[in-house]
C-alpha positions as CSV (number, residue, x, y, z in Angstrom):
1,M,116.9,116.1,124.2
2,A,113.2,115.4,124.0
3,I,109.9,117.3,124.9
4,D,106.4,115.8,126.0
5,C,104.3,118.3,124.1
6,D,101.1,115.9,125.0
7,N,99.0,116.1,128.1
8,Q,98.8,112.5,128.5
9,A,102.4,112.4,129.2
10,S,102.9,109.1,126.8
11,L,106.5,110.0,126.1
12,T,106.8,110.9,130.0
13,D,105.4,107.7,130.7
14,C,107.5,105.6,128.5
15,F,110.9,106.7,130.2
16,G,109.6,105.5,133.7
17,I,109.1,108.8,135.0
18,S,106.4,107.8,137.1
19,K,103.7,110.5,138.7
20,P,104.4,113.6,136.7
21,E,102.0,115.7,138.2
22,N,104.0,115.4,141.4
23,L,106.8,117.0,139.9
24,E,108.0,120.5,140.8
25,Y,108.3,121.9,137.1
26,T,107.0,120.3,133.7
27,L,106.6,121.7,130.7
28,Y,103.2,123.6,131.9
29,H,104.8,125.2,134.2
30,L,107.7,126.7,131.8
31,M,104.9,128.0,129.3
32,M,103.1,129.4,132.3
33,D,106.2,131.2,133.3
34,V,106.4,132.4,129.8
35,M,103.1,133.8,129.5
36,M,103.4,135.7,132.9
37,E,106.9,137.1,131.9
38,K,108.7,135.2,134.5
39,D,112.6,134.2,133.8
40,I,112.9,130.7,132.9
41,P,114.7,128.6,135.5
42,S,118.1,126.4,135.2
43,K,117.9,123.4,133.5
44,E,118.5,121.3,136.6
45,T,115.0,122.4,138.1
46,Y,112.9,121.4,135.2
47,M,115.2,118.7,132.9
48,V,114.9,115.3,133.8
49,Q,117.8,112.4,132.4
50,K,116.6,108.7,131.7
51,E,118.4,106.5,129.3
52,G,121.3,109.4,128.4
53,I,118.5,111.7,126.7
54,D,117.5,114.7,128.5
55,I,113.5,115.1,129.3
56,I,111.2,118.0,129.6
57,P,108.1,116.2,131.0
58,S,104.8,116.8,130.6
59,S,101.7,115.8,133.3
60,I,97.5,116.1,133.0
61,E,98.5,119.8,134.2
62,L,99.1,120.5,130.3
63,S,95.5,120.0,129.6
64,A,94.9,123.6,131.0
65,I,97.5,125.2,129.1
66,E,95.1,125.9,126.2
67,I,92.7,128.4,128.0
68,N,95.9,130.0,129.1
69,L,97.0,130.7,125.5
70,V,94.1,131.8,124.6
71,S,94.3,135.5,125.7
72,T,98.4,135.4,125.8
73,I,100.2,138.0,123.3
74,S,102.3,136.2,120.5
75,R,100.5,132.7,122.2
76,E,101.7,130.6,119.1
77,Y,105.4,131.4,120.3
78,V,105.3,130.4,123.9
79,L,107.3,126.9,123.6
80,K,109.6,128.4,120.9
81,T,110.8,130.7,123.7
82,I,111.6,127.8,125.8
83,I,113.4,125.8,123.1
84,D,115.3,128.7,122.1
85,E,116.7,129.1,125.5
86,I,118.5,125.9,125.4
87,K,118.3,124.5,121.7
88,G,122.0,125.1,121.4
89,E,123.3,122.6,123.7
90,Y,121.8,119.7,121.4
91,D,122.0,118.2,118.3
92,Y,118.4,117.1,117.9
93,V,115.3,118.4,120.2
94,L,112.4,116.0,119.4
95,L,108.9,117.5,120.2
96,D,106.4,114.4,120.8
97,C,103.0,116.5,120.2
98,M,99.8,115.1,120.4
99,P,97.2,114.5,117.5
100,S,95.0,117.2,118.2
101,L,94.8,120.7,116.2
102,G,94.9,122.9,119.1
103,L,97.0,125.9,120.4
104,M,99.5,123.5,121.8
105,T,99.8,121.9,118.2
106,L,100.4,125.1,116.8
107,N,103.2,126.3,119.4
108,V,104.8,123.2,118.5
109,L,104.8,123.6,114.9
110,A,106.0,127.2,115.2
111,A,109.0,126.3,117.2
112,C,110.0,123.0,115.0
113,D,112.4,122.8,111.9
114,S,110.7,119.6,110.3
115,V,107.5,117.3,111.0
116,L,107.7,113.8,111.0
117,I,104.2,112.2,110.6
118,P,103.8,108.9,112.1
119,A,100.6,106.9,110.7
120,T,98.7,104.0,110.9
121,P,97.6,102.0,107.9
122,E,93.6,102.5,108.8
123,Y,91.0,104.7,106.9
124,L,90.3,107.2,109.7
125,S,94.0,107.9,110.2
126,V,94.8,108.1,106.7
127,K,91.8,110.2,106.4
128,G,93.1,112.5,109.4
129,L,96.1,113.5,107.5
130,E,94.4,115.7,104.9
131,L,93.5,118.1,107.7
132,L,96.8,117.4,109.4
133,L,98.6,118.3,106.1
134,K,96.5,121.5,105.8
135,T,97.2,123.0,109.1
136,I,100.6,122.6,108.6
137,F,100.9,124.3,105.1
138,K,98.6,127.0,106.9
139,V,101.3,127.7,109.7
140,K,104.2,127.4,106.9
141,R,102.6,130.4,105.2
142,R,101.9,132.4,108.1
143,I,103.8,131.4,111.0
144,N,107.0,129.6,110.3
145,S,108.1,129.7,106.7
146,A,110.8,127.4,107.5
147,I,108.9,124.5,108.3
148,T,110.1,121.2,106.3
149,F,108.8,117.7,106.3
150,E,110.8,114.8,107.2
151,G,108.0,112.6,105.5
152,I,105.5,110.2,106.6
153,L,106.2,106.9,108.8
154,L,103.4,104.0,108.6
155,T,103.2,102.3,111.8
156,M,101.5,99.3,113.2
157,F,101.9,98.1,109.8
158,D,100.7,94.4,108.9
159,E,101.6,93.5,105.6
160,R,99.4,90.7,105.5
161,T,96.5,92.4,105.1
162,N,95.3,93.8,102.2
163,L,94.1,96.8,104.5
164,A,97.6,97.9,105.3
165,K,98.3,97.5,102.0
166,N,95.6,99.5,100.0
167,M,96.0,102.2,103.1
168,M,99.7,102.6,101.9
169,D,99.1,102.5,98.6
170,M,96.3,105.2,98.9
171,I,98.7,107.3,101.1
172,E,101.7,107.0,98.3
173,A,99.6,107.9,95.7
174,S,97.9,111.2,97.7
175,Y,100.9,112.4,99.5
176,G,104.0,110.7,97.7
177,E,104.6,113.1,95.4
178,H,105.3,116.1,97.7
179,I,106.0,114.4,100.7
180,K,108.6,111.5,101.2
181,V,106.8,108.2,102.8
182,F,109.2,106.5,104.4
183,A,110.4,102.8,103.2
184,T,110.9,101.1,106.3
185,K,107.3,100.3,107.7
186,I,107.1,99.8,111.7
187,P,105.2,96.4,112.3
188,K,103.0,95.3,114.3
189,S,103.8,93.4,117.6
190,V,102.6,92.6,121.0
191,K,106.1,93.3,122.6
192,V,105.5,97.4,121.6
193,G,102.7,97.0,124.2
194,E,104.5,95.2,126.7
195,A,107.7,97.1,126.7
196,N,105.2,100.6,127.2
197,L,103.6,98.9,130.1
198,Q,106.9,98.4,131.4
199,S,108.2,102.1,131.2
200,K,110.5,100.9,128.6
201,S,111.6,101.5,124.7
202,I,111.6,98.3,122.8
203,M,115.2,98.4,122.3
204,D,115.3,98.4,126.0
205,Y,112.7,95.9,126.5
206,M,113.6,93.3,123.6
207,P,116.1,95.0,121.2
208,T,115.8,91.6,118.7
209,N,112.3,92.4,118.3
210,K,110.8,92.8,114.9
211,A,109.7,96.2,115.7
212,A,112.8,97.1,117.4
213,I,114.8,96.0,114.2
214,A,112.5,98.1,112.0
215,Y,112.8,101.4,114.4
216,Q,116.6,101.0,113.6
217,E,116.3,100.8,109.9
218,F,114.2,103.9,110.1
219,T,116.7,105.9,111.9
220,K,119.6,105.0,109.6
221,E,117.1,106.0,106.7
222,L,116.0,109.3,108.9
223,I,119.5,110.2,109.2
224,G,120.2,109.2,105.5
225,N,117.9,112.1,104.7
226,G,120.3,114.7,105.8
């Protein structure tokens, strides 16, 4: 199962779910139900199935959730309440999280067992890792002691450039001792952007593309971690 926890609804869009703001139920409505102490509706009400995957979609309405969370008791655990209701039915629950460090991200970190951190080989992206990791460690100490790191995945990687190589070396030198840096790197490819435009995964759009092959290799590496 996949849950779109980003108000930009990129995951929702990539699965071809158009105009999610017109859906009767999205993650926003579920979280509002929890905050208003209403019963969570049946899965058929809010779950969308695409490509054999159950999805809880998002929409721009999720932008308003931060304001509502501020005054909510146990505000860090609203998303966890939803996930606890259904996670027993799935082998994996994937949470697609926005890169900001607000209350929505805090909800994601409180609900998850492990964190996979994608990073591009650019200076600002690498610099942002430090702040993100500090936040995760703080959540681990105070809210979710069970949280672990799957590792750091480099994406949009162009091995021909010195910048990419230097940023990879910087990440491995700074964090590699404590956090796994995946050996697989996802290469930069215009076909990924074309797949997004078609609301398809790169695996469906062009499975022979170098990025699609790299994602398959990464999946094997990730599963191999246990």
